[in-house]
C-alpha positions as CSV (number, residue, x, y, z in Angstrom):
1,M,23.6,2.2,-6.2
2,Q,22.3,0.5,-9.3
3,W,18.6,-0.1,-9.8
4,T,16.7,-2.2,-12.3
5,K,13.7,-0.7,-14.1
6,L,11.5,-3.7,-14.8
7,S,8.4,-3.1,-17.1
8,V,5.8,-5.3,-18.3
9,L,3.9,-4.5,-21.6
10,T,0.3,-5.5,-21.3
11,N,-3.4,-4.2,-21.6
12,N,-6.1,-3.0,-19.4
13,E,-7.6,-6.5,-19.0
14,S,-4.6,-7.8,-17.3
15,Q,-3.3,-4.7,-15.5
16,D,-4.3,-5.6,-12.0
17,A,-3.1,-9.3,-12.3
18,I,0.4,-8.1,-13.4
19,V,0.5,-5.6,-10.6
20,N,-0.1,-8.5,-8.3
21,I,2.6,-10.5,-9.9
22,L,5.2,-7.7,-9.4
23,M,4.2,-7.4,-5.8
24,D,4.8,-11.2,-5.4
25,F,8.3,-10.6,-6.5
26,G,8.8,-7.8,-4.0
27,S,7.6,-4.6,-5.8
28,L,6.2,-2.0,-3.3
29,G,5.0,0.4,-5.9
30,V,4.4,0.6,-9.7
31,E,3.7,3.3,-12.3
32,V,1.3,2.7,-15.1
33,E,1.5,4.4,-18.4
34,E,-0.5,4.1,-21.6
35,Q,1.5,4.0,-24.8
36,N,0.3,3.3,-28.3
37,N,-2.8,1.5,-27.0
38,E,-0.7,-0.6,-24.7
39,I,-0.3,-0.5,-20.8
40,V,3.2,-0.4,-19.6
41,I,3.6,-1.3,-15.8
42,T,6.9,-0.4,-14.3
43,S,8.6,-1.0,-11.0
44,Y,12.1,-0.4,-9.6
45,F,14.2,-2.9,-7.7
46,P,17.5,-2.2,-5.9
47,E,20.5,-4.4,-7.0
48,D,20.3,-6.5,-3.9
49,F,16.9,-7.8,-5.1
50,N,18.8,-9.7,-8.0
51,I,15.5,-9.2,-9.9
52,N,17.1,-9.9,-13.3
53,D,17.6,-13.6,-12.2
54,Q,13.7,-13.6,-11.7
55,I,12.7,-12.3,-15.0
56,P,12.1,-15.7,-16.6
57,L,9.8,-16.6,-13.6
58,I,8.0,-13.3,-14.1
59,Q,7.7,-13.8,-17.7
60,N,6.2,-17.4,-17.1
61,R,3.7,-16.0,-14.7
62,V,2.5,-13.4,-17.1
63,E,2.2,-15.9,-19.9
64,K,0.1,-18.3,-17.8
65,L,-2.6,-15.6,-17.3
66,N,-4.1,-17.1,-20.4
67,E,-4.8,-20.1,-18.3
68,Y,-7.0,-18.0,-16.0
69,G,-8.9,-16.5,-18.9
70,L,-7.0,-13.3,-19.0
71,N,-5.2,-11.9,-22.3
72,P,-2.0,-10.4,-21.2
73,G,-1.7,-8.7,-24.7
74,K,1.9,-8.4,-25.6
75,G,2.8,-9.7,-22.2
76,K,6.6,-8.9,-22.6
77,V,8.8,-8.3,-19.7
78,V,11.8,-6.0,-20.2
79,S,14.4,-4.5,-17.9
80,K,16.9,-1.6,-17.8
81,E,19.7,-0.8,-15.4
82,L,19.7,2.7,-13.9
83,S,21.9,4.6,-11.5
84,D,20.5,6.5,-8.6
85,N,20.4,9.7,-10.4
86,N,18.6,8.2,-13.6
87,W,16.2,6.4,-11.3
88,S,15.2,9.8,-9.8
89,K,14.7,11.2,-13.3
90,E,12.5,8.3,-14.2
91,W,10.2,8.8,-11.2
92,E,9.8,12.5,-11.9
93,K,8.8,11.9,-15.4
94,Y,5.9,9.5,-14.5
95,Y,4.8,10.3,-11.0
96,H,2.2,13.2,-10.7
97,A,-0.4,14.4,-8.2
98,T,-3.3,11.9,-7.9
99,R,-6.6,12.3,-6.1
100,I,-7.1,9.2,-4.0
101,T,-10.4,9.9,-2.2
102,K,-12.9,12.6,-2.1
103,Y,-10.6,14.7,0.1
104,L,-7.1,13.2,0.0
105,T,-4.7,13.9,-2.8
106,I,-1.1,12.5,-3.0
107,S,1.5,14.7,-4.7
108,P,5.3,14.1,-5.2
109,V,7.5,16.5,-3.4
110,W,8.9,17.9,-6.6
111,E,5.5,18.9,-8.1
112,K,3.8,22.2,-7.1
113,Y,0.3,21.2,-6.7
114,K,-2.5,23.8,-6.0
115,K,-5.7,22.6,-4.0
116,S,-8.8,22.3,-6.3
117,F,-11.1,23.0,-3.4
118,E,-10.7,24.4,0.2
119,Q,-11.3,21.0,2.0
120,E,-8.8,19.0,-0.1
121,M,-6.0,17.6,2.0
122,V,-2.6,17.1,0.2
123,I,0.0,14.5,1.2
124,K,3.5,15.2,0.0
125,L,5.6,12.1,-0.8
126,N,9.2,11.5,-1.8
127,P,8.9,7.9,-3.3
128,Q,12.2,6.8,-1.8
129,K,13.0,4.4,-4.5
130,A,11.3,1.0,-4.0
131,F,8.7,2.3,-1.5
132,G,6.1,3.3,-3.9
133,T,4.1,6.5,-4.8
134,G,1.1,5.8,-2.6
135,V,-1.2,5.5,-5.5
136,H,-1.4,1.7,-5.7
137,P,-4.9,0.3,-5.6
138,T,-4.3,-1.3,-2.2
139,T,-3.3,2.2,-0.8
140,K,-6.4,3.7,-2.4
141,L,-8.7,1.1,-0.8
142,C,-7.2,1.6,2.6
143,M,-7.5,5.5,2.4
144,Q,-11.0,5.3,1.0
145,A,-11.9,3.2,4.2
146,M,-10.2,5.5,6.4
147,E,-12.1,8.5,5.1
148,I,-15.3,6.6,5.9
149,Y,-14.6,5.0,9.2
150,L,-12.0,7.2,11.1
151,R,-13.2,9.6,13.6
152,E,-11.4,12.6,15.3
153,N,-9.0,12.0,18.3
154,Q,-8.7,8.2,17.7
155,S,-5.5,6.3,18.4
156,I,-4.1,4.6,15.3
157,L,-1.6,1.8,14.8
158,D,-0.1,1.6,11.2
159,V,1.4,-1.8,10.8
160,G,3.8,-2.3,7.8
161,T,3.8,1.4,7.1
162,G,6.2,1.4,4.2
163,S,6.2,5.1,2.8
164,G,4.3,6.3,6.0
165,V,1.4,7.6,3.8
166,L,-1.4,5.9,5.9
167,S,-0.1,7.4,9.0
168,I,0.0,10.9,7.4
169,A,-3.5,10.5,6.1
170,A,-4.7,9.4,9.6
171,K,-3.3,12.6,11.1
172,L,-5.1,14.7,8.4
173,L,-8.3,13.0,9.1
174,G,-8.1,14.1,12.8
175,A,-6.4,11.1,14.5
176,D,-4.8,11.9,17.9
177,S,-2.0,9.3,18.6
178,V,-0.5,7.7,15.6
179,K,2.2,5.0,15.7
180,A,3.7,3.5,12.6
181,Y,5.6,0.2,12.5
182,D,7.7,-1.7,10.0
183,Y,10.2,-4.4,10.1
184,D,12.3,-3.1,7.1
185,D,15.0,-0.4,8.0
186,D,14.6,1.3,4.6
187,A,10.8,1.5,5.0
188,I,11.4,3.1,8.4
189,D,13.7,5.7,6.9
190,S,11.4,6.3,4.1
191,A,8.4,6.9,6.5
192,K,10.4,9.3,8.6
193,V,11.3,11.3,5.6
194,N,7.7,11.6,4.4
195,I,6.2,12.2,7.9
196,E,8.6,15.1,8.3
197,L,7.9,16.4,4.9
198,N,4.3,16.7,6.0
199,G,5.0,18.4,9.3
200,Y,4.3,15.4,11.6
201,K,7.8,14.7,12.8
202,N,6.8,15.1,16.5
203,E,3.3,13.7,16.1
204,I,3.8,10.4,14.5
205,S,6.1,7.9,16.0
206,V,8.0,5.3,13.7
207,S,9.5,2.2,15.1
208,K,10.9,-1.1,14.0
209,N,8.6,-4.0,14.8
210,S,7.4,-7.4,13.3
211,L,3.6,-7.0,12.9
212,L,2.3,-6.3,16.5
213,D,4.7,-8.5,18.3
214,G,5.2,-7.4,22.0
215,L,2.8,-4.5,21.8
216,K,0.4,-4.2,24.6
217,E,-1.0,-0.7,24.3
218,K,-4.6,-0.7,23.1
219,S,-5.8,1.3,20.1
220,D,-9.0,2.4,18.3
221,V,-7.9,1.5,14.7
222,I,-5.4,-0.8,13.2
223,L,-4.3,-0.1,9.5
224,A,-2.7,-3.0,7.6
225,N,-1.9,-2.6,4.0
226,M,0.0,-5.7,3.3
227,L,0.0,-9.3,1.7
228,P,-2.4,-12.0,3.2
229,E,0.7,-13.9,4.3
230,A,1.2,-11.1,6.8
231,V,-2.3,-10.2,7.4
232,L,-3.4,-13.6,8.7
233,P,-1.0,-13.8,11.7
234,L,-1.7,-10.2,12.4
235,I,-5.4,-10.6,12.9
236,P,-5.2,-12.7,16.3
237,Q,-2.7,-10.0,17.5
238,A,-5.2,-7.3,16.5
239,K,-7.8,-8.9,18.7
240,E,-5.5,-8.3,21.7
241,T,-4.5,-4.8,20.7
242,L,-7.8,-3.2,19.9
243,Y,-10.4,-1.7,22.2
244,A,-13.8,-3.5,22.1
245,G,-15.6,-2.1,19.0
246,G,-12.3,-0.9,17.5
247,F,-11.7,-1.2,13.8
248,I,-9.2,-3.1,11.7
249,I,-8.8,-1.7,8.0
250,I,-7.1,-4.3,5.8
251,S,-6.0,-4.0,2.2
252,G,-3.7,-5.9,-0.1
253,I,-6.0,-8.9,-0.3
254,I,-6.5,-10.6,-3.7
255,N,-9.9,-12.2,-4.4
256,E,-8.5,-15.8,-4.0
257,K,-7.5,-14.9,-0.4
258,L,-10.6,-13.2,0.5
259,D,-12.5,-16.0,2.2
260,I,-9.6,-17.3,4.3
261,T,-9.1,-13.6,5.5
262,L,-12.9,-13.3,6.5
263,Q,-12.8,-16.6,8.1
264,T,-9.8,-15.7,10.3
265,L,-11.5,-12.4,11.2
266,Q,-14.6,-14.2,12.3
267,S,-12.9,-16.8,14.3
268,N,-11.0,-14.0,16.2
269,D,-14.4,-12.2,17.1
270,F,-14.3,-9.6,14.5
271,I,-17.6,-8.6,12.8
272,L,-17.4,-7.6,9.1
273,D,-18.5,-4.1,8.2
274,Q,-17.6,-3.8,4.5
275,V,-15.5,-5.4,1.7
276,M,-14.4,-2.9,-0.8
277,T,-13.3,-3.7,-4.3
278,L,-10.8,-2.1,-6.7
279,G,-9.8,-4.2,-9.6
280,D,-8.5,-7.5,-8.5
281,W,-7.8,-6.1,-4.9
282,R,-10.0,-6.2,-1.9
283,G,-10.1,-4.0,1.2
284,I,-11.8,-5.2,4.4
285,V,-13.2,-3.3,7.3
286,A,-14.2,-5.2,10.4
287,H,-14.6,-4.2,14.1
288,L,-13.9,-6.2,17.3
289,K,-17.1,-7.4,19.0
290,G,-18.3,-5.1,21.8
291,E,-20.4,-6.0,24.7
292,G,-23.7,-7.5,23.7
293,E,-22.7,-8.3,20.1
């Protein structure tokens, strides 16, 4: 298979905004590198994305950042065609172990990583092409919230699991039942590879499903690292799928969509616990009203 390596040359000021632009065009993971006082943000797209046809649109979005008071620097979009083999070499060059939270670290499968302290928990990931490295700000926000709010022996639903990294993190943090769902067949395959890589093949179930459609079983926590377009219809479903007092942890929300997301939570009997910020991204923790609240 052929892949397109798409890079945007920018600076720290516009880094988060450009990551958001790439995600709007289908990117599920990026790598960020500093070169000669510039920031290079890179993502990989399979040939069936036809991303080369979208480059003028991406370039236009980058140039329009000036209208929002952001200087994109050079703001140049460049692409390069890669084979499967060359794609793998590119990932291995840029992707290294990264501490995500106080206790959770993500490491690529090809890197031998030694724990820096006894309580550190290491998640091994094989990026599986377009499904990301697990170090995107939205993933960081979700895992940081999980480390704060998850308790041992809880039941977890991971909606839009992608690489499966949140499901793996949930098990490491003491979850009992973990069920991961995604609508994309490639995402399901990617999640299964990473879950087995971390020794949870028989402890985390992975199934194809659109959001929470048709699911009746109640859970303690729902994880949703996805764009607002998917989160908003998920929230009413979460109301019916969580135990009273159960938590929903949401990430992938840009600031412009924060208010509508909070309003949708409130109108579905959720109580806000925390809004977390990392760059231009927002993470939300809320719980379903319990008796007397």
